[in-house]
C-alpha positions, 0 to 999 in steps of 0.5 A: 215578658218584662222584669226590671229590678227597681231602685238600682243605683251604680257608681263609676268604677275605680280600676276595673270593670269586674271588681267595680261591677261586683262592688255595685252589686253588693252595695245595692244588696246592703254590704258594707264592703270596699272595691278594694276588698272585693279585688282581693277577696276575688284573688285579683292578682291571678292574671293570666295571658289571654289566648286570643293571639292579640297580646293581652294580659289579664283575665280569661275567665270569670269562673275562678273569681266567682268561686273565690268570692263564693268562699270568701264573701257569700255562697249565694252566688251561682255560675253559668256557662255554656252554648245554650243561649236560650237556656241562659236567657230564660235563667236570666229572666227567672233570676232578675224576676226574683230580684237577683242581679246577673253579672255577665262576661261578654265579648267586648265588641258587642257593646254599643253603649259607648264611643270607644274607638279602639277596644283593647281588651277582648272581654268585658263585665256588666250587670243585668238588672232588667229583661224584656223578652218582647222587646228584646231589651236588656237593662244593664249597668256598666260601671267602668267604661274607659275611653281612649284617654283613660277616663272612666264613665258609668252607663245604665240603660238599655242594650240589645238583648240578642247582641248581648246573649250571642256575646255572653261567655259566662254569667253569675247570679248574685242572690239577694239575700241580705247583707253579710258581714265580711271580717277584716281578718277575711280580707287580710287573709285574702291579700295574703293569699293573692300575694302568695298565688301571684308570686309562687303559683304557675299554672291555672288551667294550663295557663301561666298566671300571676308572676309567671305569666307576667314574665312569659308575657314580657318574653313574648314582647321581646320576641315579637319586637325582634322576629315579628315586627308587623304583629307588634306594631299592630298590637303594641297598644293592647300590650300597654293597655293590658299592663297599665289599665288591666293588670298591674296598674289596678294591682298597685292602686288596690295595694296602696288602697289597703293602707288608706282603708285600714288603719291597723296596717298604717304602722312601723314603716308603712310609708316606705312600703307606699312610696315603693309601690307608687314608684313601681307603678310609675315605672309600669307606666313608663314601661307602657309608654315606651312600648307605645313609642316603640310600636310607632317608631320605625327603629326598634333597637331600644327593645333590649334596654326596655326589656332589661329594665322591665325585668329589673322592674319585676325583681323590684316588684317581687321584693316589694310584695314579699315585704307587704306579705310580711307587713300585713302578716305581722300587723293585721 
């Protein structure tokens, strides 16, 4: 049986596979909401250390993001997980036949529609807008394919249904029930909550998250270089990519986008706030480059200075986020 939702139009994502995917789904349903809005409505700053032994820092689960969006955007999102792949496939066909797109959280190594030489992050999000169970084909939208140079592109087309299903970790059904208006107050409250969670919460499902997770991640890097150099040399590019492209890079971009998209925030000393986050972003890029250089260098004696500078940067970032919190609280 074949079912394909017609007239689906995706655009290339700005900073992440997940939030760009959700943006594209909501956009096709008629929602007037930005990718930046969705980032904060989904609490995009709640990163954790991925427990895969490959030194990744990002999102280990889609579930919390979906629950946050159910509470802040629409409750017409259903979350599914489990090992019964036949049930998931049948559910996916049923929902697509009803005109509902699916967001799949898959293991990235199952994907064949790109030419990326080295996949740095273990998971990926893509949309399913069609299923053909006879030809064993899924019709997918992937709005954020980042190549080895950091350039993003879009794919819409066919994929092997069996490979996709065998690698599916979780999926969510987005019911097409018409657009819902999202107030700016809802968005700003979500930004405040995201900052609060990042700065003050420690654990989610037994994993360190947000700033606590970041500090642990940096300690792990330090220990890895000092006591297990071969493993660091193997995974140093994962570490750099996780900070630059998966977690802190997108966080900085979305924070700065808040001021572009919301005129009410452009008051008082807002230019100084933007300038500070631009400088912090530049420092994280510098840290990522230093990690890559260190991975290819036979000498690791600079790790002490690199980690010290990084810890100072974390403190600077904490202060900037606290200042942003107060600015939004008093301006929005």
